[in-house]
C-alpha positions in Angstrom: 7.5 -2.7 16.0 6.3 -5.9 17.6 3.7 -7.7 15.4 1.4 -10.3 16.8 -0.4 -12.8 14.4 -3.4 -13.8 16.4 -4.5 -16.7 14.2 -1.2 -18.5 14.9 -0.5 -16.9 18.3 3.1 -15.9 17.2 5.1 -12.7 17.2 7.8 -11.1 15.1 9.5 -7.6 14.9 9.3 -5.3 11.9 11.2 -2.1 11.4 9.1 1.0 10.8 10.0 0.9 7.1 8.8 -2.8 6.9 5.5 -1.8 8.7 4.9 0.9 6.1 5.6 -1.5 3.3 3.1 -4.1 4.8 0.6 -1.3 5.4 0.8 -0.2 1.8 0.4 -3.8 0.6 -2.6 -4.3 2.9 -4.3 -1.2 1.5 -3.7 -2.4 -2.1 -5.2 -5.8 -1.2 -8.2 -4.1 0.5 -8.8 -1.9 -2.6 -8.5 -4.9 -4.9 -11.0 -6.9 -2.8 -13.4 -4.0 -2.9 -13.2 -3.7 -6.7 -13.2 -7.3 -7.8 -14.6 -10.7 -6.9 -11.2 -12.4 -7.1 -9.7 -12.9 -3.6 -6.9 -15.4 -4.4 -4.4 -13.8 -2.0 -5.6 -14.9 1.4 -2.5 -14.0 3.6 0.2 -13.2 1.0 0.7 -9.7 2.6 1.8 -11.4 5.8 3.8 -14.3 4.4 7.5 -13.7 4.2 9.9 -16.5 4.7 12.5 -14.1 6.2 10.2 -13.2 9.1 11.2 -14.9 12.4 7.9 -15.8 13.9 8.0 -17.1 17.5 5.3 -18.6 19.7 3.7 -16.1 21.9 4.6 -16.5 25.6 4.2 -14.3 28.6 7.8 -15.0 29.4 9.8 -11.7 29.6 13.1 -13.5 28.6 11.5 -14.5 25.3 10.3 -11.0 24.7 13.7 -9.6 25.4 15.3 -12.1 23.0 12.7 -11.2 20.3 13.5 -7.5 20.7 17.3 -7.9 20.9 19.1 -6.1 18.1 21.6 -8.9 17.9 19.2 -11.4 16.3 
């Protein structure tokens, strides 16, 4: 699954399993935000030093590199 982070205009690729993990974390963060006034985790759900974020470009060669299983 290709993920686009609009605030930084970058892309990365997540497996379906990774997407479900992130979705679960986002739901927990949403529930926490609705039940407390403490919002100390601004973008922790999206931060992972192992994600390979790349600048978004309309270039098809960059998209094919991003989606390559050899990376």
